[in-house]
C-alpha positions as CSV (number, residue, x, y, z in Angstrom):
1,M,12.0,0.1,-12.1
2,L,10.5,3.5,-12.0
3,R,10.0,4.1,-15.7
4,P,11.6,2.4,-18.7
5,G,15.3,3.2,-18.5
6,V,15.2,4.5,-14.9
7,D,15.7,1.9,-12.3
8,W,17.2,1.4,-8.9
9,T,18.8,-1.8,-7.5
10,A,19.4,-2.8,-3.9
11,T,20.3,-5.8,-1.8
12,G,17.3,-8.0,-0.9
13,G,17.1,-6.7,2.6
14,L,17.2,-3.0,1.6
15,F,14.7,-3.6,-1.3
16,D,12.3,-5.3,1.1
17,W,12.6,-2.5,3.7
18,T,12.0,0.1,1.0
19,V,8.8,-1.7,-0.2
20,E,7.7,-2.4,3.4
21,F,8.0,1.3,4.0
22,L,5.3,1.9,1.5
23,I,2.8,-0.8,2.5
24,P,1.1,0.9,5.5
25,R,1.2,4.3,3.8
26,L,-0.6,3.5,0.5
27,S,-4.3,4.4,0.4
28,D,-4.9,1.8,-2.4
29,R,-5.2,-1.4,-0.4
30,Q,-5.0,-3.6,-3.5
31,A,-1.7,-2.0,-4.4
32,A,-0.5,-2.4,-0.8
33,E,-1.4,-6.1,-0.9
34,H,0.5,-6.4,-4.2
35,L,3.6,-5.0,-2.5
36,Q,3.2,-7.3,0.4
37,E,3.1,-10.3,-2.0
38,I,6.4,-9.0,-3.6
39,V,8.0,-9.0,-0.1
40,D,6.4,-12.3,1.1
41,N,7.5,-14.2,-2.0
42,N,11.0,-12.6,-2.2
43,L,10.3,-11.4,-5.8
44,G,12.9,-8.7,-5.5
45,S,11.5,-6.3,-8.0
46,L,8.8,-3.7,-8.2
47,W,7.8,-2.2,-11.6
48,V,6.3,1.1,-10.4
49,A,5.5,1.9,-14.1
50,D,3.0,-1.0,-14.2
51,L,0.9,0.3,-11.3
52,P,-2.0,2.8,-11.8
53,T,-0.9,6.3,-12.2
54,T,-2.4,7.4,-8.9
55,V,-0.5,4.7,-7.1
56,Q,2.7,5.6,-8.9
57,Q,2.4,9.2,-7.7
58,E,1.6,8.2,-4.2
59,I,4.6,5.9,-4.0
60,V,6.9,8.7,-5.3
61,E,5.4,11.2,-2.8
62,H,6.0,8.8,0.1
63,W,9.6,8.1,-1.0
64,R,10.3,11.8,-1.5
65,S,8.7,13.0,1.8
66,G,9.7,10.3,4.2
67,L,12.1,7.6,3.0
68,I,15.3,9.1,4.1
69,A,14.0,10.2,7.5
70,A,12.6,6.7,8.1
71,G,15.9,5.2,7.1
72,R,17.8,7.5,9.6
73,Q,15.3,6.4,12.3
74,Q,14.7,2.7,11.6
75,L,17.8,1.3,10.0
76,P,20.3,-0.1,12.4
77,E,23.4,1.9,13.3
78,S,26.4,0.5,11.5
79,Q,29.5,1.6,9.5
80,E,27.4,1.2,6.4
81,K,24.5,3.3,7.4
82,A,25.6,6.5,5.7
83,A,26.2,4.6,2.5
84,V,22.8,3.0,2.7
85,L,21.1,6.3,3.3
86,H,23.0,7.7,0.3
87,H,21.7,4.7,-1.8
88,L,18.2,5.5,-0.7
89,Q,18.7,9.1,-1.7
90,K,19.6,7.8,-5.2
91,L,16.1,6.2,-5.3
92,V,14.6,9.5,-4.4
93,D,16.7,11.3,-7.0
94,A,15.6,8.8,-9.6
95,T,12.0,9.8,-9.1
96,Y,12.9,13.2,-10.4
97,S,14.9,11.9,-13.4
98,A,12.0,9.5,-14.2
99,G,9.8,12.6,-14.7
100,F,7.4,12.3,-11.8
101,V,5.9,15.7,-11.0
102,G,5.7,17.2,-7.6
């Protein structure tokens, strides 16, 4: 969930990949450890709105600036890849509809 009423759902594998994309990029190591716990424990949800504002903005900036390119490069080639990239784009688009600036 990005903000109340603005969320994004994905399969477990894509969700984990999307969260793992953030972990090495976050400057807040406590937040990065929290994201790693989500992945390690298969929690399957991230409430961005519950994180500190600076972390929220950093997450959004990373998704907007690098998520799609990373998906093109890192996700395996398959018949579904275009659909997966489109789904990742929906997450990026949701950051705008959630009202994040930038």
